N, C-alpha and C positions, 0 to 999 in steps of 0.2 A: 504493500499499499504506500509505503513511504516514497517510492520512485514515482508513482502517479501524482502524489501530492506535491512533489518538487519539480514536476515536469513543466516546461514552457510549451504549452499546447499550440498546435496548428490544426484546425479542423478543415479537412479538405472538402468533405461533402456530407450533407445530411441525407440519410437513407429513409428515415421514418420517424415521425413523432406521433404517439398514439396513447390511448388509454386501453388497457387490457382489463375487461370486466372479470369479476370473481368467477372462477371455475372455467374460464376460457383460456385458450392458448395451448400450445403443445407442451407436454411434460418432458420430451426427449429432444435434444438438440445435438446435431453432428456438424462439425466443421463450420462454425458459425460464420456468416458471410460479412459481418461488420462488427465493430465495437459497439458496446451499448451501456447505457446507464438506466437503471430502472428504480423508481421510488415506490416502495411498498408501504401502503397506508395502514395495513392491519394484518391479521391472520398470522399463520405460522407455517413455514415450509423449510425443507433442507435442500441445499443445492450440492449435488455430488458431481464435482469435476473429476477429470482423470486422475489428478494427484492431490486433490483438496476437497474438503467437505466443510460446510458451515451452515448454521441455522439462521434463519432470517425471520424477524418478528416486525412489528409495526414501526413506522418511522425510520426505515432503513433504506439506504441507497446501495444497490449491488452494481458492481462493474463486471461486464462480460467481455473478455478479450476476443478479438477477431480470430477465427480458426479454432475456437475452443469447443469441446464436447462436454455435455453435462446432462444430468437427469434431475428433475424437480420432484421431490416427494412432499406433497402438500398435505398438511393435517387440517388446516383451517384456511379456506380461500378468502381473498379480498382483492379489491381493485388495485391496480398499479399503473403508474405512468412510465413510459419508456421512450428514449430517444436513441436511435441507431445512427452511427456515423463512421466515416472513414478518416484516417490520418495519413498524410502523404509520406511521412518518414517511416511508416510501418513499425513504429516502436511497439514493443510488447510489455504489458504489465500483467502480473498475476491477477486472477479474479479475487475480489474481496467484497466484504460487506461492511458498510460504514454507517454506524448509528448516529443519526443527526440529533442535534439538541433542540433546534427550533424548526418545526415542520413548515410553518408559514414562509420562512426564508426561501425554501425550495419549492414548495407546492405551487406558488404563483408562476414560477418559471416553467415548470412542467405542464401546468394547465395552459399557459399561453402558447407553449410550443405546439401542443395538441390542436388547439383552436386555429392557430396560424396555419398549420400544416393542412388541416381540413378545409379551411377557407380558400387557400391557394391564391391569394392576391399577389399582385406584382411585388417581387422582391422577397417572397416568403421564405426562400432558402436562406437568405442573409439574415432575416429576422429570427428565424429559429436557431441559426448559428449563434446569434448574439444571446439568446436565451441560454443556450448550452454553455457558452463561455461564462455566463453569470453563475450557473450552477457549479461549474468547476472552480471558479474563483471562490465561491462561498465554501466549498468543500476544503479547498486548500487553506483558506484563512482559518476555518474552524479547526482543522487538523494541526496546522503548524504554529498557531498562536494560542488559542485558548485551551491548553491542555495542562495537566499536572497542576502546579500551584501558580500558573501564570495569570490566572484570574485576579490574583492579588496585585499583580503589577500591570494590569491592563490599562489603568489610567496613565501610567508612565509610557507604555508602549504607544498608545494613541497620541500622547503629547509629542513624543520623539518623531513619529511619522509625519505629523503636521508641521513640525518646526525645525527639524534637524538641519536644513539648509538656510534657515532664516536667522538663527541665533546660536550663541554658545550656550548649550543647555547644561545647567548645573545638576549634578547627581543629587545634591541636597534638595533641590527643588523637586526632582522626580520622586525622591523618597517621601517628601511631604505630600505630594499628590496622592500617594498610595497609603499615607498614614502609617508608614513603617520606617524602620531605621535604615540608614545607608548600607550597613552590613547585610541586613535582611534582603534589601533590594538587590545588592550585588550577588548574593547567594541564589536568589530566585532567577536572575538572568543567566547565571552560569548553569544552573540546573536545566533550564528550559532551552537555551540557545548555545551553550558552551562558550559564551562570550560575556565579558563584563559589560555594564551599561555604556562605558566610554568606547569600548571596542565595537559594540553594536551600532552606535551612532556613527563612528568612523567608517564602518563598512557601508552604511547607507550613503554617506557623503562620497566615498570613493566610487561606489557603484554609479551614482548620479554623474559624477565627473567623467567617468569612463564613457558613459552613454553620450554625454554632451560632446566629448572629443570625437567619438565614433561618427557622430552625425555630420562632421565636417563643417558645421555652421558656427563654431565657436573656437576662439583661440585657447591655448592652454590657460592663459591668465583668466579669461572669462569663465572657463570651466572651474577653475580654482575657486573664484569668488562666488559664483552662482551655486556652488555646492556647500558653501558655509565655511570656507577656509579664509583666514585673514592674512596668512603668511604663505607666499608662493613657494618658498624654499622648503618649509615644513611639509606643505602639500606634496611637493615633488618627491621628497624622501618617503612619505607614507605610501604614495602611489607606487613607487618602485618596489617597495617591500611586498605589496599586495600582488602586483601584475608583472613583476620581473623586468619591467621596462620603465624608463622615465616617461613622464607625460608627453614630452616632445618626441621621443622615440616611438611611443605608442601612436601618436598622431600621424607620424610619417608612415608607419606600417599600415594604419587604417586607410590612408589615402591610396596606398598601393593595392 
């Protein structure tokens, strides 16, 4: 599951967006023709893939890999929404079940996809893609940020992502936002991200700077200051530590 949650997705084609009513649909699938995400609203069933088996209950999203074989053993039927899609890079992820925390966050996207697909107005492929991207974004956000004890530091995480390139963020201020000590804040960050708050912020800044340089629209100096650095020499040293090239070397390589 972790590879899916960290992947930078490109959706090539939507094959289908639908609702499968309770008790309908095939129980045996061989050499699945596309990737799929399905949201199960209730009931209970077991998915038996070639080398993996897991139980699925209500408010769970299941990922089905292209080419997979599986049997569904259903104990209690329920409706589910599904979106089938292709990816151009033919990347493979293991099948998994993801228990979601907030049904409404996902249900609207799945319902919209099904309605848009059925209506087939101009541009409906692109619109369903946008709904699928939203679903994947929400899954990745829920998996990669609000797990473990990171709910304690969510105010700090939100503040960092809104302000990391605008100001020098104080760790003391972040701790006060969460109503915890600086030591507790640091320990939570390390447990959840394997990074201290300062290194987490620095990674965001450097990632933004790299993207600005890659665009070819900004000078190294612009990228430095637009990413929240006030000292170009310090920025250059930190950039080289992370990307093994100085910003100017990276800019030159990107142009090639």
